[in-house]
C-alpha positions in Angstrom: 42.8 -23.1 -43.8 40.4 -20.1 -44.0 40.7 -17.5 -46.8 41.9 -14.9 -44.3 43.1 -14.6 -40.7 42.3 -11.4 -38.7 44.6 -10.4 -35.9 43.4 -7.8 -33.5 45.8 -5.1 -32.2 45.5 -3.6 -28.8 46.2 0.1 -28.6 48.5 1.1 -25.8 49.8 4.6 -26.0 53.1 3.8 -24.1 53.9 0.9 -26.5 53.0 3.1 -29.5 55.1 6.0 -28.3 58.0 3.6 -27.6 57.7 2.0 -31.1 57.7 5.3 -32.9 60.7 6.6 -30.9 62.5 3.4 -31.7 61.8 3.8 -35.4 63.0 7.4 -35.4 66.3 6.3 -33.8 66.6 3.4 -36.2 66.1 5.5 -39.3 68.6 8.2 -38.0 71.3 5.6 -37.1 72.9 5.9 -40.5 73.0 9.7 -40.3 74.6 9.5 -36.8 77.4 7.4 -38.2 77.9 10.0 -40.9 78.0 12.7 -38.1 80.7 10.7 -36.3 82.8 10.5 -39.6 82.4 14.3 -40.1 83.6 15.0 -36.6 86.6 12.8 -37.1 87.4 14.5 -40.4 86.9 18.0 -38.9 89.3 17.2 -36.0 91.8 15.8 -38.4 91.6 18.7 -40.8 91.8 21.2 -37.9 94.9 19.5 -36.5 96.6 19.5 -39.9 95.5 23.0 -40.8 96.0 24.9 -37.5 98.6 22.8 -35.7 100.9 21.5 -38.5 103.6 19.3 -37.4 107.1 20.6 -38.0 108.3 17.3 -39.3 105.4 17.2 -41.8 105.9 20.7 -43.3 102.7 21.0 -45.2 103.3 24.7 -46.2 100.5 26.1 -48.3 98.5 22.9 -48.1 97.7 23.7 -44.5 95.4 26.5 -45.8 93.4 23.9 -47.7 93.1 21.9 -44.4 91.9 25.0 -42.6 89.1 25.7 -45.1 88.3 22.0 -45.2 87.9 22.0 -41.4 85.4 24.9 -41.6 83.5 23.0 -44.2 83.3 19.9 -42.1 82.3 22.0 -39.0 79.5 23.5 -41.1 78.4 20.1 -42.2 78.4 18.9 -38.5 76.2 21.8 -37.5 73.9 21.1 -40.5 73.5 17.4 -39.5 72.9 18.4 -35.9 70.3 20.9 -36.9 68.5 18.4 -39.2 68.6 15.8 -36.4 67.1 18.0 -33.7 64.5 19.6 -35.9 63.4 16.2 -37.2 63.3 14.9 -33.7 61.1 17.7 -32.5 58.8 17.3 -35.5 58.7 13.6 -34.9 57.8 13.9 -31.2 55.0 16.3 -32.1 53.7 14.0 -34.8 53.9 11.0 -32.5 51.9 12.9 -29.8 49.4 14.0 -32.4 49.0 10.5 -33.8 48.6 9.0 -30.3 46.0 11.7 -29.5 44.1 10.8 -32.7 44.2 7.1 -31.9 43.2 7.8 -28.3 40.1 9.7 -29.5 39.1 6.9 -31.7 39.9 4.1 -29.3 36.4 2.6 -29.8 37.4 1.5 -33.3 39.3 -1.7 -33.6 42.8 -2.0 -35.2 43.6 -5.2 -36.9 45.8 -7.0 -39.4 44.2 -9.3 -42.0 46.4 -11.9 -43.5 45.4 -13.4 -46.9 47.4 -15.8 -49.1 48.1 -13.1 -51.6 48.0 -9.9 -49.5 48.2 -8.3 -46.1 45.9 -5.5 -44.8 46.7 -3.3 -41.8 43.8 -1.2 -40.5 43.7 1.2 -37.7 41.2 4.0 -37.0 43.3 6.5 -39.1 44.0 4.5 -42.2 43.8 1.2 -44.0 46.8 -0.2 -46.1 46.5 -3.2 -48.3 49.6 -4.6 -50.0 50.5 -7.8 -51.9 53.2 -10.0 -50.4 55.7 -9.2 -53.2 55.9 -5.6 -52.1 56.1 -6.5 -48.4 59.3 -6.8 -46.4 60.0 -7.3 -42.8 62.9 -6.9 -40.5 63.5 -7.9 -36.9 65.5 -5.4 -34.8 65.7 -6.5 -31.1 62.1 -7.1 -30.0 60.7 -4.9 -32.8 59.1 -6.1 -36.0 59.4 -3.5 -38.7 56.9 -4.2 -41.5 57.7 -2.4 -44.7 54.8 -2.2 -47.2 54.4 -0.8 -50.7 58.1 -1.0 -51.7 59.4 0.1 -48.3 57.5 3.4 -48.4 55.1 2.6 -45.5 56.4 1.2 -42.2 54.6 -0.3 -39.3 56.3 -1.2 -36.0 55.0 -4.1 -33.9 56.0 -5.8 -30.7 54.6 -8.9 -29.1 52.6 -7.2 -26.3 50.3 -5.6 -28.9 48.9 -8.9 -29.7 47.0 -11.5 -27.7 48.1 -15.0 -27.1 49.9 -16.5 -30.2 48.7 -14.0 -32.8 52.2 -12.4 -33.0 53.6 -15.9 -33.9 50.9 -16.3 -36.5 51.9 -12.9 -38.1 55.6 -13.9 -38.0 54.8 -17.2 -39.7 52.9 -15.5 -42.5 55.6 -13.0 -43.0 58.3 -15.7 -43.1 56.2 -17.7 -45.5 55.0 -15.0 -48.0 57.2 -11.9 -47.7 60.9 -11.2 -47.8 63.1 -10.7 -44.8 65.5 -7.8 -44.9 69.0 -8.1 -43.5 
């Protein structure tokens, strides 16, 4: 076996855009679950604070539920604001990144696999990482490659590779890095 295997990546702006949008939704999934919980709590607190049941007779405790419902409503608006502002920033960054990659399309992007490390190079940056600090996760058809202790992420799909190079990458990841659950 050679010292290294070089896998060439093909730039397709539609695939890149789809990968980046998927990753945004994937990272915000946890916050959206938190938003759903906040909505449920806000509705519950509003119901107990503003429409107390006669049989429950909460008395002065209903005031606490009224103020709590306003706090949850504020938290809901804060989460919504963060989501939409992050989404707008992300869309702008995705378009900027795609434009930069499109301008440098003559340069080749590739992944180099070594026995002790992995290198991902595109026209904008080069990241080299040892296998111990590399993790991967499969979500639907997307491969999320986490490098440098989960601080740098790359998203790949099979159409970005030619022939069986995607399988070679998966084999190396399964052999040398750790799979996340």
